N, C-alpha and C positions, 0 to 999 in steps of 0.2 A: 578790627583792628591791628595794626601792629604796634608794643609798643616795646621800648629800650627803658634798662634799669640801668644808669652807672652805680658801681660799685660792686665788692665782694665777700660781705660779710653776712652775719646773721641775722641786720638791722635787714638789709637789702631783701634775706629770702622771703622774712616777714611780709616785708610788700608785695612781693611777687605772688607769694601764697595769695594776700589780697586781692590783687588786682587778676588773678589770674580767676576770682569768682564771678566775673564781671561777663556775663553771656556773650557779648562783641566783642571780648578779646582773642582775636586767632593768633597771634604768635605772639612772645615776651623774649625780648634778649637781653643777657647780662653781661656787662663791658664790666672789667671780665669775667664776673661770677667765680663761683668756685666749684668742686666736686658734688656737694652736696647740691648746691642752686642747680646743675645740671640736670634736677630729676626734675624741676620745674619751670624749666627754660631754656635758651639756646646758650651755652655761652660764648663769649669772643671772645678771642685772646688781644683786647685792646684794653691797655693803664687806663684805670678810674681819674688818672690827670692828665692824659693823652688827649686834648682837647681837636687838634685837628684830625686826629683820627676817628674819634666820635661823629664830628659832623659830619666828614666825610661818609661813615656808614651808615648814620641815618641817611644823607640821602641816597645812597645808593641802592638801601632798603626802604625806601619811600614809608619811612617811620611815621606814625601817626601822633605819637604822644612819647615825651621821652621825663625820665623824672630821673633827679640830679642827686643820689641821696647823702653821699658823704661830704664834710666840711673843705679838704683841700681843694677838690676841683668846682665849689662855689664859688672858694675864698677867690681862686685862679682864673674864674668868670667862664664856667664851662657854659654856664645857664644862658649868658650875654650870648656866646658863639652860636649857641642852638636856636635859639632864639630869631638873632639876626641872621640867619638861615634858613629861617621862613617855620622849623621844626618849634612845636607849640610845646613848651618844657612846665614843671614842676620843678619850682626851686628860684631862690631869689638872685640877681643880679650882685653882681659883685659890690657893687656900690651900696647894697643893702649886706649883705653878707659877713662885711666890716663887722657887724654889731659882734661876729664871734672871733674875728679874723685880727683884731685888736683888743683886747682887754680894756687899754688906757682908751681908747677910742669910747669903749661902753662904757666904764667909769664917768668920763667924761661926759657922756651922751647924761647919762643917770644925773649927774649934778645938776648941767646945763635949765634940766627940764622938770629937777624937784622929782626924781623916779626914788625910796627910797632903796639904798644900799649903803654897804662898809662906808665909815671913811678911811682915806686910801691917801697914800703918796706915790707918784710918779719918777722912776729913776732910769737915768740914763749912765751914770756912773757908779761902778761898783764901790769906790771908796766911798760916795756921799751916803751910796744904801747901808754901807758896814757902819756909817757912824752912827745914821738915822737908829738902826735895832738895836744900838748901845745902851740907848735910853728909851725905848718904844715900851709898851705895855706888852705883857706876855698873856697867852701865848698869842703869835703874830700870826699872818698870814702870807705867804710870799710866791707871786703868780709872774710866771715869763708872761710876755706880751702876746705871744703870737700861739699858734697851732701848737700842740705838744702832743699829739693822740691823747689828750683826757688825763695826762698826767705831769700835765706843768704846775701845780699849784702844791705847794709845799707848808703843812701847817707846822710851825716851828715852837716847840714849846720851849726852849732855853735860849739864851744868847748864842750860845755854841751852834744851836741847829739854825739858828736865822743866817748866821755867818758862815757858815758850811752852804747852806741853800744859796745866798747870795752867789757865792764864790761858783756852786758847780755851775749856775744859771747864767751869772753874764761872763766869769771869767774862762771855765771849762768849756763853755757851750755844749751842756749835756743836752739841748733841746735844738742847737745849731744857731739862726738866726732869730728864731722865735724869742731869745733870750737879751738883746742887744739891749731891750728896754724890759724894766719890770714894776709890778703892783704892788705896794707893800698895802695891806689894809689888815682894819678891826677885826679881831675873832669875834665872831657872832656865834650865840648859843641858841639850840632850839633844834625843833624836829626839820629835818629837810624833806622837801617836795616836790618833785616834776613834774611841772605843766608843760606839755606839749597843746599847741595852736595850730589852728590852720589861721590862716588870714590871708587876702585879696590887698590888703594896704587899706582898705574901710571897713570890712567888718573883720572880728577877730572871736574865733569858736573855740574856745577850748576844748581839750580832750579831756579823757578819763586822767584823773591824778596819779602819780605813781611813788615808790617808795623806791631806790638802787641801795644798794649795797655793795661801795666800794671797794673797802680791803678785802686783799686775800682771803682772809680767815676766821674764823669762829670767833664771835665776840668783835668784831670789828677788831680784830690785829691783823698784824701785816700791813705791807707795803699798799699802797695805793692802786688802783687796776683800773681798766676801763670801764669795770661793773663786774661784780659776780651773780648778781642776780636782784629781780626786781618782783615788785608786787605791784598791786593796782586793784580798785583805788587806795588811796593812801588817807588812813583813816584819821589823821591828824588835821584834813582839808576838808574842811565842814563847808556848809553853804553857806554862813556868815564869813567866814573867812575867803572865798571864794569871790565874792560879792565886793569883798574889801579887795582884795588882787587886781578885779577887773576894773574898779574905778581910781586906784592907787597905780598900777603897774602895768597891766594888759594895753589898756585901751591907750594912756599916757605915752608907753612907749613905741606902739604904733603910731601915733599921731606924732610923737617926734623924731621917730624916722620922716614921717611925709614934711615934716618943716626942715629939714636937712636936707630934702632933695633926694632920700635916699628909698623909697618907697619899698616896702616888706611885701611881696605877694611868695607864701610858698610854707614850707609847717616853721613854726618861730616856738624855739623851744625856751623855756624861764626854769631855773633852778632857783629855788626859794628856799628861805630860813624862814621860820614862824620864830620869831622873837617875841620876847615879853615886852617887847615894843611895840610889837605888828608885824605883817610880813616884810622881808626887804631881800632883792635881787643879790643872788652870790655871782649869776653867770648868766649869759645867754648863749643860746647857740641857733648856727643859721637851720638847720636841720633837726629831722627827726633824732631823736637819743639813741644811744643803745648800751642796755638793751631794753630801755623802757620802750622801746618800738614792740617788742614780742609782749608786752603783756596788755598794751593800747589796745593796736590792731583786732585782734583776737574779740575786743569786747566792741567795735565798730560796726553797727548795724548797718548804715546807711553805706552804698555802696564806695570804695574807696576810689573808683577812676573819677565816678561823677564828680567825688570831692572835688579833687585834685585838679580838673578841668574848670570847675569853677572857681576855684583858688588861682589857676594862672590866668584865667579872662574876666575876671573884675566880676563873676556873678555872683559870690558867697550869701548875700544877702538873699537868695532867692530859692537858698537851699534850704532845707530843715536837716540838720544833723545829727542821728539818734546814737547815742550808746545805751549799750547792754547792763542791767544793773546788776548784773551776776560781779566776779571777783577772778582774778586769774593771776598766776604765779610763776618766774622765770628763773628757773637754778641753771647755770653756766658751767659748763664741764670744761675747766682749760687744763693743758698739759702743766705737769708736774712742774713745779720749780717757775712756774707765772707767777710772777712779772719780770723776773730778774734772769733767770736765763732758763730755757728746756732745752728739749729734745723734738723732734716731726717724725713723721710717716710712719706713726705705729699705725696699724689696721683699727677697724673700728667699725662693730653691726648695730645698727639702728633698730631701735623695736618698731612695730608697723605704727604709723599713725591712726588716733582713733576719732572721732567727734568731738571731743575734750581733750585730746592729750596729743599732741604732738614734735616733732624736733625741725630744731633752724640753726641749719648747718652755718658756720660761722668761719672757720678754718677748716676745712678740707680739699683732697685733691684724688684723680682716681689713677689706680695703677694702672698697669696694663692688661690685666686679667679683669676690668674692671669694678675690682673690691674698691672700699675706701678708706681712706689714709689721712692721719691727721696732719696738719698743713697752718701752724701757728698757735699762739699762747690762748687765746680762748676759741673753743675748738667748734664748741655745742652750747644750744639755748634749748632745756625742755620747760616747756612751757602748757599747763593744764587749767582750764575753766572750769569751774564751780559755782554751783546758788553761793556759796558761804565758801569765807576766806581760809578756813580752815580745811575746808575740804579739798579747796584747791592746792595748796600748800599740800596736802596730801597727795594728792594725784599726781602733783609734776615731780616730787619722789619717789613713788612708784613706780612712772613712766622713767627715772632715771636709770632704775637699778635695771631694766630692760637693755641698757648702754652696754656694751662689751667695746672696753676699751681700756687697757692695760696701764696705759699712763696717765691715766685723766683723774681727777681730783675735783671736788666740789665743796661748798661750802653747805655744812649740815643746819644750817639757821636762817636761811632767807625765809624774813615774813614773820620771822619770829619778834623781833622790835614792834614791829605793829598790831601783833594780835596782842601784845601788853598793852599796846593803846584802848 
């Protein structure tokens, strides 16, 4: 089988490495991929949002199955175009991807179908939003409606911070058109949990839970990032909580999307807060999370391509999807200065992968001499698997020590919050 994976980051590298385990896979193309992914797939210089280019390539190269991994192409209709061209594809159509593409849509969906989430208000006018936050409870959470590379959420501790956030999103357009509308919502407290799931619109199969670390620096200090590391499973997510989530959030969300005529087939990501009043939804994503994928997929025992094909063709109920009872830790190595400003083009040397420790490349390019150069903010994801979480963390950091990258930095406390649980 010839496969095509849309995207070019660490998440896509993790997906490609897992897909390669299927003995029927003869070739994988990554559009556009990156310099590190090139070791595991044939990279093609077609952008992740180039729908016409991807469809044409798939036809010309007789692609048997496509995986659309990032949010932007899904929201723009990449999955629709590929499926309409006769290419079996993993990833929701645009009408379902809106669950991430518009926070206003997702909040109104949850309100309509009684899915637990934070109380909220929607604003299209900056002056009305500014007036609202002058009396709103603090802290408050301000979100751009559309996609913003995982950075469109601001937690304001003071009224001044809230006003600055509204002005930067709605007036200064720091997130572009994504900030034309905003959601201002209640600040929830409790442990955060990420749960990715496979769903074909009928069956929902949650994956191993995980815990992301969003802040740039140790102790959850510094600006929000796309994620500085993850562990799995999340110790706060017990079997009892998992049952509550299935009954009150997972199943109702899939049913709600069906009722709206927006059947979701693909990976549906649930960002949850385990509040004193029970689990509540913080956000939905219409795809695999990054860097959650880098700890969840190494624990998947069932063949990934088989699961993806069943998800796409509606036969997920006929498949037993199994995960290992081991633990995983991913440490992100980023360019110094990320996420504010940073430089690229630094040489990197990666340690050889072992059975339980490996490196996913998120941002890199190849120099003319074949050497690997950094190219982006989040550059590498060093993941390790072990029988216990403490050992997985230890192995991940030990493997990271073998990375040569003079402009790189990482948090040194990934997983410590989980160990305290």
